[in-house]
C-alpha positions in Angstrom: 25.5 0.2 -0.5 27.9 0.5 -3.4 27.1 -2.9 -4.9 23.3 -2.6 -4.5 22.8 1.1 -5.2 25.9 2.9 -6.6 27.8 0.6 -9.0 27.2 0.9 -12.8 25.3 -2.4 -13.0 23.0 -1.3 -10.1 22.4 2.2 -11.5 21.4 0.8 -14.9 18.9 -1.6 -13.3 17.4 1.0 -11.0 17.1 3.6 -13.8 15.2 1.0 -16.0 12.3 0.9 -13.4 12.6 3.9 -11.2 10.5 7.0 -12.0 13.0 9.7 -12.9 11.2 12.2 -10.6 12.5 10.1 -7.7 16.1 9.5 -8.8 17.7 12.4 -6.8 16.0 11.3 -3.5 16.7 7.6 -4.3 20.3 8.3 -5.0 20.9 10.6 -2.0 19.9 8.3 0.9 22.2 5.8 2.5 21.9 2.6 4.6 18.7 2.1 6.6 17.2 5.3 5.4 17.5 4.1 1.8 15.9 0.8 2.6 13.1 2.4 4.6 12.4 4.9 1.8 12.2 2.1 -0.8 9.8 0.0 1.4 7.4 2.9 1.9 7.5 4.8 -1.4 5.8 4.0 -4.7 8.7 5.0 -6.9 8.4 2.9 -10.0 7.7 3.9 -13.5 4.1 3.5 -14.8 4.6 -0.1 -16.1 5.7 -1.3 -12.6 2.4 -0.2 -10.9 1.1 -3.7 -11.2 3.3 -4.4 -8.2 4.0 -2.3 -5.1 7.5 -0.8 -5.1 8.0 -2.6 -1.8 7.4 -5.9 -3.6 9.7 -5.2 -6.6 12.5 -3.6 -4.6 13.8 -6.8 -2.9 13.7 -8.7 -6.2 16.0 -6.1 -7.8 18.4 -6.1 -4.8 18.5 -9.9 -4.9 19.2 -10.1 -8.6 22.0 -7.5 -8.4 23.5 -9.4 -5.5 23.3 -12.8 -7.3 24.7 -11.3 -10.5 27.7 -9.9 -8.6 28.3 -13.2 -6.8 28.0 -15.2 -10.0 30.5 -12.9 -11.7 32.9 -13.0 -8.7 32.9 -16.8 -8.5 32.8 -17.5 -12.2 35.3 -15.3 -14.2 33.8 -16.6 -17.5 30.6 -14.6 -16.8 31.2 -11.3 -18.6 27.7 -10.0 -19.3 25.5 -8.3 -16.8 21.8 -7.6 -17.0 21.4 -3.9 -18.0 17.9 -3.6 -16.7 15.6 -4.7 -13.9 12.9 -6.1 -16.3 13.7 -9.7 -15.4 13.4 -8.8 -11.7 10.0 -7.2 -12.5 8.7 -10.2 -14.4 9.8 -12.6 -11.7 8.1 -10.5 -9.0 5.0 -10.1 -11.1 4.8 -13.8 -11.9 5.4 -14.8 -8.3 2.7 -12.4 -7.1 0.2 -13.6 -9.8 0.8 -17.3 -9.1 0.4 -16.9 -5.3 -2.7 -14.6 -5.6 -4.4 -17.1 -7.9 -4.4 -19.9 -5.3 -7.9 -19.7 -3.7 -6.5 -20.4 -0.2 -4.2 -17.4 -0.3 -6.6 -14.7 0.7 -6.6 -12.2 3.5 -7.7 -13.9 6.7 -10.6 -12.0 8.1 -9.9 -13.4 11.6 -6.4 -11.8 11.7 -5.9 -9.7 14.7 -8.4 -11.7 16.8 -7.1 -13.5 19.8 -6.2 -17.1 19.1 -8.4 -19.6 21.0 -6.8 -22.9 22.1 -8.2 -25.8 20.2 -10.5 -28.1 22.2 -11.9 -31.6 21.4 -10.8 -33.7 18.5 -8.7 -32.0 15.8 -5.9 -32.6 13.4 -2.7 -30.6 12.7 -1.3 -30.3 9.2 2.4 -29.5 8.9 3.8 -28.8 5.4 7.0 -27.6 3.9 8.5 -27.1 0.4 11.9 -26.4 -0.9 13.8 -25.6 -4.1 17.4 -26.9 -4.8 20.0 -24.8 -6.6 19.5 -26.8 -9.8 15.8 -25.9 -9.8 14.3 -29.2 -8.6 11.6 -28.7 -6.1 9.2 -30.6 -4.0 6.9 -30.5 -0.9 5.9 -32.8 1.9 3.7 -32.8 4.9 2.2 -34.8 7.8 -1.2 -34.9 9.5 -1.1 -35.3 13.3 -3.9 -35.9 15.8 -4.6 -33.7 18.8 -1.9 -35.6 20.8 0.7 -35.1 18.1 0.4 -38.7 16.9 1.1 -39.4 13.2 -2.0 -40.0 11.0 -0.6 -39.9 7.5 2.0 -38.1 5.4 2.6 -37.1 1.8 5.4 -36.0 -0.5 5.2 -34.5 -4.0 7.8 -33.7 -6.7 7.1 -30.4 -8.4 8.2 -28.8 -11.6 10.8 -26.0 -11.5 9.1 -23.1 -9.8 10.1 -20.2 -7.5 10.4 -21.1 -3.8 7.4 -19.0 -2.9 5.3 -21.1 -5.1 6.7 -24.3 -3.7 5.7 -23.2 -0.2 2.2 -22.3 -1.2 1.9 -25.4 -3.4 2.8 -27.6 -0.4 -0.3 -26.3 1.4 -2.5 -26.7 -1.7 -1.4 -30.3 -2.3 -2.2 -31.2 1.3 -5.9 -30.4 0.8 
């Protein structure tokens, strides 16, 4: 809790995006209550309203954690990000890129009971990944109804966030 919520670096980041009206409540909760509150409250400043707080919150937590780990393992790192603006922009860009893929829409059949497939069909399995140095790619295979291989593909991608690699792997399979 100290690292993500209470240390000076964390406080500066949270204050840069948290609506001041919520600061007392945000700062008084601990552990699971703090996490639950952040996942169910719209606590951001006006400019953050393009995202849900539940979407922005994990980006900020992750960036605080990564900054601390980088500083811990590399003593040459002395500067820390004073605000959560980079986290906001990463979250916003990820959300925007994912939402702009035409296949990434709410599935109207969600909640309906799954019917087993019958007859002739194919299965598409895809995956994407991003390495630490930013290189990314995706791959996939097409199988028949018996699980037999039909064809496969692989694709090298530009440097993009991992969420985009995963969605892009589905897009490239089409």
